[in-house]
MIDOSE-1310 file (N, C-alpha, C; in nm, 2 decimals, decimal comma, always signed):
residues 174
mvfn	+1,09/-1,73/-0,52/+0,97/-1,79/-0,47/+0,87/-1,82/-0,59; +0,81/-1,93/-0,59/+0,71/-1,96/-0,69/+0,58/-1,87/-0,66; +0,52/-1,82/-0,77/+0,41/-1,73/-0,76/+0,30/-1,78/-0,67; +0,26/-1,91/-0,69/+0,15/-1,97/-0,60/+0,18/-1,96/-0,46
dlia	+0,31/-1,98/-0,42/+0,35/-1,97/-0,28/+0,35/-1,82/-0,24; +0,40/-1,74/-0,32/+0,41/-1,59/-0,29/+0,27/-1,54/-0,26; +0,17/-1,56/-0,35/+0,04/-1,51/-0,34/-0,03/-1,57/-0,21; +0,00/-1,69/-0,18/-0,06/-1,75/-0,06/+0,00/-1,70/+0,07
krrs	+0,13/-1,67/+0,07/+0,20/-1,62/+0,19/+0,17/-1,47/+0,21; +0,14/-1,39/+0,11/+0,12/-1,25/+0,13/+0,00/-1,22/+0,22; +0,02/-1,17/+0,34/-0,08/-1,14/+0,44/-0,06/-0,99/+0,48; -0,16/-0,94/+0,54/-0,16/-0,80/+0,59/-0,10/-0,81/+0,73
hrsy	+0,02/-0,74/+0,75/+0,09/-0,74/+0,88/+0,07/-0,60/+0,94; +0,01/-0,59/+1,06/-0,01/-0,46/+1,12/+0,08/-0,44/+1,24; +0,18/-0,52/+1,26/+0,28/-0,50/+1,36/+0,41/-0,54/+1,30; +0,52/-0,48/+1,35/+0,65/-0,50/+1,28/+0,76/-0,52/+1,39
agge	+0,86/-0,59/+1,35/+0,97/-0,63/+1,44/+1,06/-0,51/+1,48; +1,05/-0,40/+1,40/+1,14/-0,29/+1,43/+1,27/-0,30/+1,34; +1,34/-0,20/+1,33/+1,46/-0,19/+1,25/+1,43/-0,14/+1,11; +1,53/-0,09/+1,04/+1,51/-0,02/+0,91/+1,52/-0,13/+0,80
ldae	+1,47/-0,09/+0,69/+1,49/-0,17/+0,57/+1,62/-0,12/+0,50; +1,69/-0,21/+0,43/+1,81/-0,17/+0,37/+1,78/-0,11/+0,23; +1,87/-0,03/+0,18/+1,85/+0,04/+0,05/+1,81/-0,05/-0,06; +1,87/-0,17/-0,07/+1,83/-0,26/-0,17/+1,69/-0,31/-0,16
qvqa	+1,64/-0,33/-0,04/+1,50/-0,37/-0,02/+1,41/-0,26/-0,07; +1,44/-0,14/-0,03/+1,35/-0,03/-0,06/+1,35/-0,01/-0,22; +1,47/-0,02/-0,28/+1,48/+0,00/-0,42/+1,40/-0,11/-0,49; +1,40/-0,23/-0,44/+1,33/-0,34/-0,51/+1,18/-0,32/-0,50
ilra	+1,13/-0,27/-0,38/+0,99/-0,24/-0,36/+0,94/-0,13/-0,46; +1,02/-0,02/-0,47/+0,99/+0,09/-0,56/+1,00/+0,05/-0,70; +1,09/-0,04/-0,74/+1,11/-0,09/-0,87/+0,98/-0,16/-0,91; +0,93/-0,24/-0,82/+0,81/-0,32/-0,85/+0,69/-0,23/-0,88
alms	+0,68/-0,11/-0,81/+0,58/-0,02/-0,84/+0,60/+0,04/-0,98; +0,72/+0,08/-1,01/+0,75/+0,14/-1,14/+0,74/+0,05/-1,26; +0,74/-0,08/-1,23/+0,72/-0,18/-1,34/+0,58/-0,23/-1,35; +0,49/-0,18/-1,27/+0,35/-0,23/-1,27/+0,28/-0,18/-1,40
ptsr	+0,19/-0,26/-1,45/+0,12/-0,21/-1,57/+0,02/-0,10/-1,53; +0,00/-0,01/-1,63/-0,09/+0,10/-1,62/-0,18/+0,11/-1,75; -0,29/+0,18/-1,73/-0,38/+0,20/-1,85/-0,30/+0,28/-1,95; -0,31/+0,23/-2,07/-0,24/+0,29/-2,19/-0,09/+0,31/-2,17
nnrl	-0,04/+0,24/-2,07/+0,11/+0,25/-2,04/+0,15/+0,39/-2,01; +0,05/+0,47/-1,95/+0,08/+0,61/-1,92/+0,17/+0,63/-1,80; +0,17/+0,54/-1,71/+0,26/+0,54/-1,59/+0,25/+0,68/-1,52; +0,13/+0,72/-1,49/+0,11/+0,86/-1,43/+0,10/+0,85/-1,28
wqfv	+0,12/+0,74/-1,22/+0,11/+0,74/-1,07/+0,23/+0,81/-1,02; +0,22/+0,85/-0,89/+0,33/+0,91/-0,82/+0,34/+0,84/-0,68; +0,46/+0,84/-0,62/+0,48/+0,77/-0,50/+0,56/+0,86/-0,40; +0,52/+0,88/-0,28/+0,60/+0,95/-0,18/+0,65/+0,85/-0,08
vvdd	+0,78/+0,84/-0,07/+0,84/+0,74/+0,02/+0,87/+0,81/+0,15; +0,82/+0,75/+0,26/+0,84/+0,81/+0,39/+0,90/+0,72/+0,49; +1,02/+0,76/+0,55/+1,08/+0,68/+0,65/+1,11/+0,77/+0,78; +1,07/+0,90/+0,77/+1,09/+0,99/+0,88/+0,99/+0,95/+1,00
ridl	+1,04/+0,92/+1,12/+0,96/+0,87/+1,23/+0,85/+0,97/+1,26; +0,88/+1,10/+1,26/+0,77/+1,20/+1,29/+0,66/+1,19/+1,19; +0,70/+1,19/+1,06/+0,59/+1,18/+0,96/+0,51/+1,05/+0,96; +0,58/+0,94/+0,99/+0,51/+0,81/+1,01/+0,41/+0,82/+1,12
qkls	+0,45/+0,88/+1,23/+0,36/+0,90/+1,35/+0,24/+0,98/+1,30; +0,26/+1,09/+1,23/+0,15/+1,18/+1,19/+0,06/+1,10/+1,09; +0,12/+1,03/+1,00/+0,04/+0,95/+0,90/-0,05/+0,84/+0,97; +0,00/+0,80/+1,09/-0,08/+0,69/+1,16/-0,21/+0,75/+1,22
dake	-0,22/+0,88/+1,22/-0,35/+0,95/+1,26/-0,43/+1,01/+1,15; -0,40/+0,97/+1,03/-0,46/+1,03/+0,91/-0,61/+0,98/+0,89; -0,65/+0,88/+0,96/-0,79/+0,83/+0,95/-0,83/+0,78/+1,09; -0,96/+0,77/+1,11/-1,02/+0,73/+1,24/-0,96/+0,60/+1,29
qgas	-0,96/+0,50/+1,21/-0,91/+0,37/+1,25/-0,84/+0,30/+1,13; -0,76/+0,21/+1,16/-0,70/+0,13/+1,06/-0,56/+0,18/+1,00; -0,50/+0,28/+1,07/-0,38/+0,33/+1,03/-0,28/+0,34/+1,14; -0,31/+0,31/+1,26/-0,23/+0,33/+1,38/-0,09/+0,26/+1,37
fvkd	-0,09/+0,15/+1,30/+0,03/+0,07/+1,29/+0,14/+0,14/+1,21; +0,10/+0,24/+1,13/+0,20/+0,30/+1,04/+0,31/+0,36/+1,12; +0,28/+0,41/+1,24/+0,39/+0,47/+1,33/+0,50/+0,37/+1,36; +0,47/+0,24/+1,35/+0,58/+0,14/+1,39/+0,64/+0,08/+1,26
aala	+0,60/+0,12/+1,14/+0,65/+0,07/+1,02/+0,79/+0,13/+1,00; +0,87/+0,06/+0,92/+1,00/+0,12/+0,88/+0,99/+0,22/+0,77; +0,88/+0,20/+0,69/+0,87/+0,28/+0,57/+0,72/+0,28/+0,53; +0,67/+0,39/+0,48/+0,54/+0,39/+0,42/+0,55/+0,46/+0,28
vavl	+0,47/+0,41/+0,19/+0,47/+0,47/+0,05/+0,33/+0,52/+0,03; +0,31/+0,64/+0,00/+0,18/+0,70/-0,04/+0,17/+0,68/-0,19; +0,06/+0,63/-0,23/+0,03/+0,60/-0,37/-0,07/+0,71/-0,42; -0,02/+0,79/-0,52/-0,10/+0,90/-0,56/-0,14/+0,89/-0,71
gcpa	-0,24/+0,97/-0,75/-0,27/+0,98/-0,89/-0,33/+1,12/-0,91; -0,34/+1,16/-1,03/-0,39/+1,29/-1,07/-0,52/+1,26/-1,16; -0,64/+1,27/-1,10/-0,76/+1,24/-1,17/-0,78/+1,32/-1,30; -0,73/+1,45/-1,31/-0,74/+1,53/-1,43/-0,65/+1,47/-1,54
qndc	-0,55/+1,40/-1,51/-0,46/+1,35/-1,61/-0,49/+1,20/-1,65; -0,56/+1,13/-1,55/-0,57/+0,99/-1,57/-0,70/+0,94/-1,51; -0,80/+0,90/-1,59/-0,93/+0,85/-1,54/-0,91/+0,71/-1,47; -0,80/+0,65/-1,49/-0,78/+0,52/-1,43/-0,67/+0,52/-1,32
wved	-0,66/+0,64/-1,25/-0,56/+0,65/-1,15/-0,58/+0,56/-1,03; -0,71/+0,52/-1,00/-0,73/+0,43/-0,89/-0,69/+0,29/-0,93; -0,72/+0,25/-1,04/-0,68/+0,12/-1,09/-0,53/+0,11/-1,10; -0,47/+0,21/-1,17/-0,32/+0,20/-1,18/-0,25/+0,20/-1,05
gsia	-0,30/+0,29/-0,96/-0,24/+0,29/-0,82/-0,25/+0,16/-0,75; -0,37/+0,10/-0,76/-0,40/-0,02/-0,69/-0,30/-0,14/-0,74; -0,28/-0,14/-0,87/-0,19/-0,24/-0,92/-0,05/-0,22/-0,87; -0,01/-0,10/-0,87/+0,13/-0,06/-0,82/+0,14/-0,10/-0,67
afam	+0,04/-0,06/-0,60/+0,04/-0,09/-0,45/+0,06/-0,24/-0,43; -0,02/-0,32/-0,50/-0,01/-0,46/-0,48/+0,12/-0,52/-0,53; +0,17/-0,46/-0,64/+0,31/-0,51/-0,68/+0,41/-0,49/-0,57; +0,40/-0,37/-0,51/+0,50/-0,35/-0,40/+0,48/-0,45/-0,29
qlqa	+0,35/-0,48/-0,25/+0,33/-0,58/-0,15/+0,38/-0,72/-0,18; +0,36/-0,76/-0,31/+0,41/-0,89/-0,35/+0,57/-0,89/-0,34; +0,63/-0,78/-0,38/+0,78/-0,77/-0,38/+0,82/-0,77/-0,23; +0,75/-0,71/-0,14/+0,79/-0,71/+0,00/+0,78/-0,85/+0,05
edlg	+0,68/-0,92/+0,02/+0,66/-1,06/+0,06/+0,78/-1,15/+0,00; +0,81/-1,13/-0,12/+0,92/-1,20/-0,18/+1,05/-1,18/-0,11; +1,07/-1,06/-0,05/+1,19/-1,02/+0,02/+1,18/-1,07/+0,17; +1,07/-1,13/+0,21/+1,05/-1,17/+0,35/+1,00/-1,06/+0,44
lasc	+0,95/-0,95/+0,38/+0,91/-0,83/+0,46/+0,76/-0,83/+0,48; +0,72/-0,76/+0,58/+0,57/-0,74/+0,61/+0,52/-0,61/+0,54; +0,39/-0,61/+0,50/+0,33/-0,49/+0,45/+0,18/-0,49/+0,48; +0,12/-0,37/+0,47/-0,02/-0,36/+0,49/-0,07/-0,24/+0,42
wvqi	-0,18/-0,25/+0,35/-0,25/-0,14/+0,28/-0,33/-0,06/+0,38; -0,32/+0,07/+0,37/-0,40/+0,16/+0,45/-0,49/+0,24/+0,35; -0,62/+0,22/+0,35/-0,71/+0,29/+0,26/-0,71/+0,44/+0,30; -0,69/+0,53/+0,21/-0,70/+0,67/+0,23/-0,82/+0,73/+0,15
rgrr	-0,82/+0,70/+0,02/-0,93/+0,76/-0,06/-1,06/+0,72/-0,01; -1,15/+0,83/+0,01/-1,28/+0,81/+0,05/-1,30/+0,80/+0,21; -1,19/+0,81/+0,28/-1,20/+0,81/+0,43/-1,19/+0,95/+0,49; -1,25/+0,96/+0,61/-1,25/+1,09/+0,68/-1,23/+1,07/+0,83
lsdg	-1,18/+1,18/+0,89/-1,17/+1,18/+1,04/-1,31/+1,21/+1,09; -1,33/+1,19/+1,22/-1,46/+1,21/+1,28/-1,52/+1,35/+1,26; -1,43/+1,45/+1,25/-1,47/+1,59/+1,23/-1,51/+1,62/+1,08; -1,50/+1,52/+0,99/-1,53/+1,54/+0,85/-1,41/+1,57/+0,76
tkss	-1,29/+1,59/+0,82/-1,17/+1,62/+0,74/-1,14/+1,49/+0,66; -1,12/+1,52/+0,53/-1,08/+1,41/+0,44/-0,94/+1,36/+0,48; -0,93/+1,22/+0,49/-0,80/+1,16/+0,52/-0,69/+1,20/+0,41; -0,74/+1,21/+0,29/-0,64/+1,25/+0,18/-0,59/+1,39/+0,21
dvvr	-0,67/+1,48/+0,26/-0,62/+1,62/+0,29/-0,52/+1,61/+0,41; -0,54/+1,52/+0,50/-0,44/+1,51/+0,61/-0,31/+1,46/+0,56; -0,31/+1,36/+0,47/-0,19/+1,31/+0,41/-0,12/+1,41/+0,32; -0,21/+1,48/+0,25/-0,16/+1,59/+0,16/-0,08/+1,69/+0,24
gild	-0,13/+1,73/+0,35/-0,07/+1,83/+0,44/+0,07/+1,78/+0,49; +0,07/+1,66/+0,53/+0,19/+1,60/+0,59/+0,30/+1,59/+0,49; +0,27/+1,55/+0,37/+0,37/+1,51/+0,27/+0,38/+1,62/+0,15; +0,32/+1,73/+0,17/+0,33/+1,84/+0,07/+0,28/+1,80/-0,07
iped	+0,17/+1,73/-0,08/+0,12/+1,68/-0,20/+0,04/+1,79/-0,27; +0,07/+1,81/-0,40/-0,01/+1,91/-0,47/-0,16/+1,89/-0,47; -0,24/+1,99/-0,48/-0,38/+1,99/-0,47/-0,44/+1,90/-0,58; -0,38/+1,90/-0,70/-0,44/+1,82/-0,81/-0,42/+1,67/-0,80
hevl	-0,34/+1,63/-0,70/-0,32/+1,48/-0,69/-0,40/+1,43/-0,57; -0,45/+1,31/-0,59/-0,53/+1,24/-0,48/-0,44/+1,13/-0,42; -0,47/+1,10/-0,30/-0,40/+0,99/-0,23/-0,50/+0,87/-0,23; -0,45/+0,76/-0,29/-0,52/+0,64/-0,29/-0,51/+0,56/-0,16
clia	-0,38/+0,54/-0,12/-0,35/+0,46/+0,00/-0,21/+0,49/+0,04; -0,18/+0,43/+0,16/-0,05/+0,42/+0,21/-0,02/+0,27/+0,21; +0,10/+0,23/+0,18/+0,14/+0,09/+0,21/+0,25/+0,10/+0,31; +0,23/+0,04/+0,42/+0,33/+0,03/+0,53/+0,42/-0,09/+0,51
fgkk	+0,55/-0,08/+0,54/+0,64/-0,19/+0,52/+0,73/-0,20/+0,65; +0,77/-0,32/+0,68/+0,86/-0,34/+0,79/+0,91/-0,48/+0,80; +0,98/-0,51/+0,90/+1,03/-0,65/+0,92/+0,92/-0,72/+0,99; +0,91/-0,85/+0,95/+0,80/-0,93/+1,02/+0,84/-0,96/+1,16
nkdl	+0,74/-0,95/+1,25/+0,77/-0,99/+1,39/+0,71/-1,13/+1,41; +0,63/-1,18/+1,32/+0,59/-1,32/+1,32/+0,54/-1,36/+1,18; +0,55/-1,48/+1,16/+0,49/-1,54/+1,03/+0,35/-1,57/+1,05; +0,27/-1,52/+0,96/+0,12/-1,55/+0,96/+0,10/-1,67/+0,87
pphd	+0,00/-1,75/+0,90/-0,02/-1,87/+0,82/-0,06/-1,83/+0,68; -0,02/-1,90/+0,58/-0,06/-1,87/+0,44/-0,21/-1,89/+0,42; -0,27/-1,82/+0,32/-0,40/-1,85/+0,28/-0,41/-2,00/+0,23; -0,52/-2,06/+0,26/-0,53/-2,20/+0,21/-0,66/-2,21/+0,12
ddsl	-0,65/-2,31/+0,04/-0,76/-2,33/-0,06/-0,89/-2,35/+0,00; -0,90/-2,40/+0,12/-1,03/-2,42/+0,19/-1,10/-2,29/+0,22; -1,03/-2,18/+0,23/-1,09/-2,05/+0,27/-1,12/-1,97/+0,15; -1,09/-2,02/+0,03/-1,12/-1,95/-0,09/-1,27/-1,95/-0,12
kwen	-1,32/-1,84/-0,17/-1,47/-1,82/-0,19/-1,50/-1,85/-0,34; -1,49/-1,98/-0,37/-1,51/-2,02/-0,51/-1,66/-1,99/-0,55; -1,75/-1,98/-0,46/-1,89/-1,94/-0,49/-1,90/-1,80/-0,55; -1,79/-1,72/-0,54/-1,79/-1,59/-0,60/-1,75/-1,59/-0,75
ihpd	-1,71/-1,71/-0,80/-1,68/-1,73/-0,94/-1,80/-1,77/-1,02; -1,83/-1,70/-1,13/-1,95/-1,73/-1,21/-1,91/-1,76/-1,35; -1,91/-1,89/-1,39/-1,87/-1,92/-1,53/-1,97/-1,87/-1,62; -1,93/-1,80/-1,73/-2,01/-1,75/-1,84/-2,10/-1,64/-1,80
kf	-2,19/-1,66/-1,71/-2,29/-1,55/-1,67/-2,30/-1,55/-1,52; -2,34/-1,44/-1,47/-2,36/-1,42/-1,32/-2,48/-1,51/-1,28
């Protein structure tokens, strides 16, 4: 697929058609993450790949809202970083997460970002602590996000040029 078409077609899908992803699809998604650029080429991100139905259900409750669809995904990938090792862990993880989403779109699959960093449950529990407990993540690692993947149950319209916020572009100076 041509990049212009790929970037226009990539949309956030919060519902899935069901069914598993095949091993080649999963490997391609993870390969995209591992090939993503990082600060100083340190490649210090970590990824936890989850396809267990019980864990996906638990992860769907990791934050107050905006994660419930994870229970219906075929796969979720937790994107992690270690702030003590990498001051650019958020940036590096974000690039890797988006690379996975672009790869999923190229494969005709659905994906959606679930923000975890900085989110809490209503009782004050950090969403990252919830995910850490479910996935046995070491204390020195932080959870940036989950990316949910599955088969598309419908095609969403691509982004169009008329909806682009060109007013947010400032040539030379703000």
